[in-house]
VMD Tcl script that draws the C-alpha trace (Angstrom):
set ca {
  {-4.87 20.61 11.79}
  {-3.88 24.29 11.93}
  {-7.54 25.28 11.73}
  {-8.27 22.94 14.64}
  {-5.55 24.52 16.78}
  {-6.77 28.02 15.89}
  {-10.31 27.01 16.82}
  {-9.23 25.82 20.27}
  {-7.15 28.94 20.81}
  {-9.91 31.42 19.95}
  {-12.54 29.47 21.89}
  {-10.49 30.11 25.02}
  {-9.75 33.77 24.27}
  {-12.38 35.42 22.05}
  {-14.98 32.89 20.96}
  {-16.53 34.95 18.09}
  {-13.17 34.80 16.29}
  {-13.39 31.00 16.46}
  {-16.12 31.07 13.81}
  {-13.58 31.54 10.98}
  {-11.43 28.43 11.69}
  {-14.64 26.51 12.46}
  {-16.05 27.39 9.03}
  {-12.76 26.39 7.39}
  {-12.86 23.04 9.18}
  {-16.42 22.35 8.10}
  {-15.68 23.25 4.47}
  {-12.59 21.06 4.26}
  {-13.80 18.18 6.45}
  {-14.77 15.79 3.59}
  {-11.27 16.18 2.17}
  {-9.57 15.83 5.56}
  {-11.38 12.54 6.17}
  {-9.34 10.96 3.39}
  {-6.19 11.40 5.44}
  {-7.51 10.96 8.96}
  {-9.80 8.16 10.09}
  {-11.90 8.59 13.23}
  {-13.34 5.17 14.06}
  {-11.92 4.28 17.51}
  {-14.00 1.12 17.84}
  {-13.17 -0.34 14.41}
  {-15.62 -2.30 12.27}
  {-18.34 -4.83 12.97}
  {-17.68 -8.00 14.96}
  {-18.68 -10.35 12.14}
  {-17.10 -13.45 10.62}
  {-15.16 -12.27 7.54}
  {-15.58 -13.59 4.02}
  {-12.07 -12.56 3.03}
  {-8.87 -11.63 4.88}
  {-6.32 -9.66 2.86}
  {-2.73 -8.64 3.62}
  {-0.81 -6.19 1.44}
  {2.82 -5.23 1.85}
  {5.76 -3.73 0.01}
  {8.47 -6.19 1.06}
  {11.48 -4.28 -0.38}
  {12.84 -7.40 -2.14}
  {13.17 -9.02 1.30}
  {16.32 -6.93 1.94}
  {18.34 -9.16 -0.39}
  {20.80 -6.44 -1.48}
  {24.00 -6.15 0.61}
  {23.21 -2.58 1.72}
  {19.85 -3.77 3.11}
  {21.04 -6.94 4.83}
  {21.53 -7.18 8.57}
  {23.66 -9.73 10.49}
  {22.71 -13.32 9.70}
  {19.93 -12.08 7.36}
  {17.67 -11.79 10.41}
  {15.15 -9.36 8.91}
  {14.88 -11.34 5.65}
  {14.23 -14.57 7.52}
  {11.73 -12.94 9.87}
  {9.81 -11.22 7.06}
  {9.42 -14.33 4.90}
  {8.50 -16.46 7.91}
  {5.91 -13.93 9.10}
  {4.26 -13.78 5.69}
  {4.23 -17.57 5.35}
  {2.57 -17.96 8.75}
  {0.07 -15.10 8.35}
  {-3.57 -16.29 8.39}
  {-4.68 -14.03 5.49}
  {-6.57 -15.70 2.66}
  {-4.91 -13.44 0.08}
  {-1.49 -11.78 0.16}
  {-0.58 -8.97 -2.26}
  {3.13 -8.18 -2.23}
  {4.95 -5.37 -4.02}
  {8.72 -5.25 -4.72}
  {8.58 -9.04 -4.54}
  {11.73 -11.14 -4.96}
  {12.21 -14.88 -5.28}
  {15.12 -17.21 -6.06}
  {13.84 -20.43 -7.67}
  {17.21 -22.17 -7.28}
  {19.41 -22.55 -4.15}
  {22.19 -19.97 -3.74}
  {24.94 -19.33 -1.19}
  {22.21 -18.84 1.46}
  {20.34 -21.99 0.50}
  {16.63 -21.65 -0.21}
  {16.04 -18.69 2.11}
  {14.92 -16.42 -0.75}
  {12.73 -18.97 -2.52}
  {9.82 -16.83 -1.37}
  {7.44 -18.05 -4.06}
  {7.65 -21.59 -2.71}
  {7.91 -20.76 1.00}
  {4.93 -18.35 1.04}
  {3.03 -20.25 -1.65}
  {3.25 -24.00 -2.12}
  {4.63 -24.75 1.36}
  {1.59 -23.06 2.97}
  {-1.08 -24.39 0.61}
  {-1.47 -21.09 -1.25}
  {-1.62 -20.69 -5.01}
  {0.99 -18.24 -6.31}
  {0.84 -15.79 -9.18}
  {4.09 -13.87 -9.74}
  {4.28 -11.09 -12.33}
  {7.95 -10.64 -13.20}
  {9.45 -7.36 -14.41}
  {13.09 -8.44 -14.23}
  {15.05 -11.69 -14.03}
  {18.74 -11.50 -13.07}
  {21.68 -13.71 -14.08}
  {20.90 -16.14 -11.25}
  {17.33 -16.63 -12.42}
  {15.96 -14.63 -9.49}
  {12.70 -12.79 -10.25}
  {11.61 -9.27 -9.29}
  {8.04 -7.96 -9.52}
  {4.63 -8.36 -7.89}
  {2.96 -11.39 -6.33}
  {-0.51 -12.56 -5.32}
  {-0.88 -15.59 -3.04}
  {-4.32 -17.11 -2.43}
  {-5.70 -19.91 -0.26}
  {-8.73 -19.92 -2.59}
  {-8.66 -21.06 -6.24}
  {-7.31 -18.58 -8.78}
  {-9.54 -18.90 -11.85}
  {-8.01 -16.30 -14.17}
  {-5.12 -13.88 -14.03}
  {-3.62 -10.99 -15.93}
  {-1.21 -8.06 -15.96}
  {-1.89 -4.32 -16.33}
  {0.98 -2.60 -18.15}
  {1.83 1.04 -17.44}
  {4.03 1.30 -20.55}
  {7.37 0.04 -21.78}
  {9.46 2.70 -20.04}
  {8.67 1.63 -16.46}
  {8.82 -1.51 -14.37}
  {5.85 -0.29 -12.35}
  {2.68 -2.16 -13.21}
  {-0.35 -3.93 -11.75}
  {-1.66 -7.49 -11.79}
  {-5.03 -9.10 -11.16}
  {-6.42 -12.49 -10.22}
  {-10.01 -13.75 -10.16}
  {-10.46 -15.71 -6.92}
  {-13.34 -18.07 -6.16}
  {-14.51 -17.71 -2.54}
  {-15.77 -20.74 -0.57}
  {-19.41 -19.62 -0.84}
  {-19.13 -19.59 -4.65}
  {-18.69 -15.86 -5.35}
  {-15.83 -14.65 -7.53}
  {-13.87 -11.49 -6.71}
  {-11.09 -9.79 -8.63}
  {-7.94 -8.97 -6.68}
  {-5.73 -6.16 -8.01}
  {-2.16 -5.69 -6.83}
  {-0.46 -2.48 -7.98}
  {2.82 -0.64 -7.53}
  {2.84 2.91 -8.88}
  {5.75 5.19 -9.73}
  {7.90 6.09 -6.74}
  {8.42 9.67 -5.59}
  {11.97 9.41 -7.03}
  {13.36 11.21 -4.01}
  {15.71 9.84 -1.38}
  {14.39 10.33 2.14}
  {17.70 11.86 3.30}
  {17.59 14.46 0.51}
  {14.18 15.61 1.75}
  {15.41 15.80 5.35}
  {18.57 17.68 4.27}
  {16.57 20.23 2.27}
  {14.85 21.36 5.47}
  {17.97 21.29 7.67}
  {19.35 24.67 6.61}
  {18.93 27.52 4.13}
  {21.95 26.24 2.18}
  {20.49 22.75 2.12}
  {17.19 24.09 0.82}
  {18.87 25.99 -2.02}
  {21.01 23.01 -2.99}
  {18.31 20.34 -2.91}
  {14.87 21.89 -3.25}
  {14.77 22.63 -6.99}
  {15.95 19.15 -7.94}
  {13.47 17.59 -5.54}
  {10.62 19.60 -7.04}
  {11.53 18.47 -10.56}
  {11.62 14.82 -9.51}
  {8.38 15.19 -7.58}
  {6.66 16.65 -10.65}
  {7.88 13.81 -12.89}
  {6.68 11.22 -10.39}
  {3.31 12.93 -9.97}
  {2.67 13.01 -13.72}
  {3.64 9.34 -14.08}
  {1.44 8.24 -11.17}
  {-1.54 10.18 -12.53}
  {-1.32 8.36 -15.86}
  {-0.85 5.00 -14.15}
  {-3.84 5.66 -11.88}
  {-5.99 6.40 -14.94}
  {-4.96 3.08 -16.51}
  {-5.62 1.16 -13.30}
  {-8.98 2.87 -12.78}
  {-10.11 1.88 -16.29}
  {-9.27 -1.77 -15.62}
  {-11.07 -1.68 -12.27}
  {-14.17 -0.15 -13.86}
  {-14.18 -2.95 -16.45}
  {-14.13 -5.73 -13.85}
  {-17.15 -8.07 -14.01}
  {-16.70 -8.89 -10.32}
  {-16.43 -7.00 -7.02}
  {-12.84 -5.86 -6.57}
  {-10.20 -5.64 -3.86}
  {-7.38 -3.27 -4.79}
  {-4.09 -3.46 -2.90}
  {-1.71 -0.70 -3.94}
  {1.52 0.95 -3.04}
  {0.43 4.28 -4.50}
  {3.57 6.20 -3.51}
  {1.16 9.09 -3.07}
  {-0.91 10.70 -0.33}
  {-4.67 10.61 0.36}
  {-5.05 14.17 -0.98}
  {-3.64 13.35 -4.42}
  {-5.22 12.81 -7.83}
  {-3.84 9.25 -7.76}
  {-5.74 8.48 -4.56}
  {-8.90 10.22 -5.76}
  {-9.04 8.05 -8.89}
  {-9.45 4.96 -6.71}
  {-11.34 6.40 -3.75}
  {-13.95 8.04 -6.00}
  {-15.91 4.80 -6.52}
  {-14.37 2.43 -4.00}
  {-14.21 2.27 -0.21}
  {-10.85 2.79 1.42}
  {-10.46 0.19 4.14}
  {-8.52 2.42 6.54}
  {-10.74 5.49 6.32}
  {-13.83 3.28 6.68}
  {-12.92 1.61 9.99}
  {-9.47 2.85 11.06}
  {-8.43 5.43 13.63}
  {-5.71 8.02 13.07}
  {-3.45 8.73 10.13}
  {-2.77 5.06 9.34}
  {0.83 5.79 8.32}
  {2.39 2.92 6.39}
  {5.79 4.42 5.57}
  {8.52 3.17 7.91}
  {11.03 6.01 7.85}
  {11.92 9.49 9.07}
  {9.05 11.19 7.24}
  {6.00 10.95 9.52}
  {2.32 10.24 8.88}
  {2.67 9.02 5.28}
  {-0.10 6.61 4.25}
  {1.05 5.55 0.81}
  {-0.16 1.93 0.97}
  {-3.89 1.30 0.70}
  {-6.63 -1.26 0.23}
  {-9.78 -0.28 -1.66}
  {-12.91 -2.42 -2.12}
  {-16.18 -2.35 -4.05}
  {-19.35 -1.15 -2.28}
  {-20.58 -4.75 -2.01}
  {-17.91 -5.38 0.62}
  {-18.41 -4.53 4.26}
  {-15.10 -3.52 5.84}
  {-14.86 -5.32 9.18}
  {-11.40 -4.27 10.24}
  {-8.16 -2.70 9.04}
  {-4.81 -2.56 10.79}
  {-1.36 -1.17 10.00}
  {1.18 -3.65 11.37}
  {3.70 -1.26 12.88}
  {5.08 -4.18 14.88}
  {6.51 -5.65 11.66}
  {9.43 -3.28 10.88}
  {11.45 -5.38 8.41}
  {10.75 -3.24 5.32}
  {10.44 0.50 4.70}
  {6.67 -0.09 4.52}
  {4.48 -1.47 7.29}
  {2.10 -4.25 6.20}
  {-1.62 -3.46 5.94}
  {-4.18 -6.14 6.80}
  {-7.96 -5.98 6.47}
  {-11.03 -8.17 6.82}
  {-14.10 -8.00 4.60}
  {-17.54 -9.51 4.26}
  {-19.14 -9.74 0.83}
  {-22.87 -9.00 0.59}
}
mol new
graphics top color blue
foreach p $ca { graphics top sphere $p radius 0.5 }
foreach p [lrange $ca 0 end-1] q [lrange $ca 1 end] { graphics top cylinder $p $q radius 0.2 }
display resetview
């Protein structure tokens, strides 16, 4: 971006000096494309084979500090997901209450998004509380789930991935991966405070850097594990992931190296999925095998109920 501004500036003043930022732009353009999509007209106008929605739902705001009056955001989020036309839903930070509680069956998300809408449900649980409520990942599919499995990232983390083999109506089988990688381990407000003053920087920056390094190392290892399982798939894959990392990272490269990224293939702009004070963060992604044609991809910024915006895409399998 800075090279682009310098290019425009020197073109207006002394055009020969514009050659340096122009050369820098050309050399770094392949890398920049991973973070900025330039497809204003989207993908092809073709009937999709598969419609996929991925979203980090932040446990449907069940904790008291996340709740709003009358549980409005929780109700709206679960209802929106249940009514969404996607064939496959991949949800991270999933939460479901199998039994009624003081709010009735509001948080029986597995049933409301799954059985009540005709979708098969596969929930991979990392934690069950004293009420029997389950935390983890979930895949919901309108098409038959033939096989399923879990990808462990080790015993010391609740982060993991899951997969399901789905039979499409035309007879093809595809493998759906749903992954949630190690968080950045940094509170948004701490990052904002570290830039607010020199004192804030001294007090916060070193601790933030340590946590960032730990998270980066963990995500790199997790990405290696996930990549190995993707490479071993006997079927074309769709990978939905909350990477908690940016398009210029090793984590992202491990998946983008052999797969298409839906947003960078047909999107326009930064495609930010983080719903917070930190701008332009695309940490949620969908990747697909080369056999898929990406027809469309959209960040649903009109659905603000979580700290992540949902990402929906349409594909055609060739």
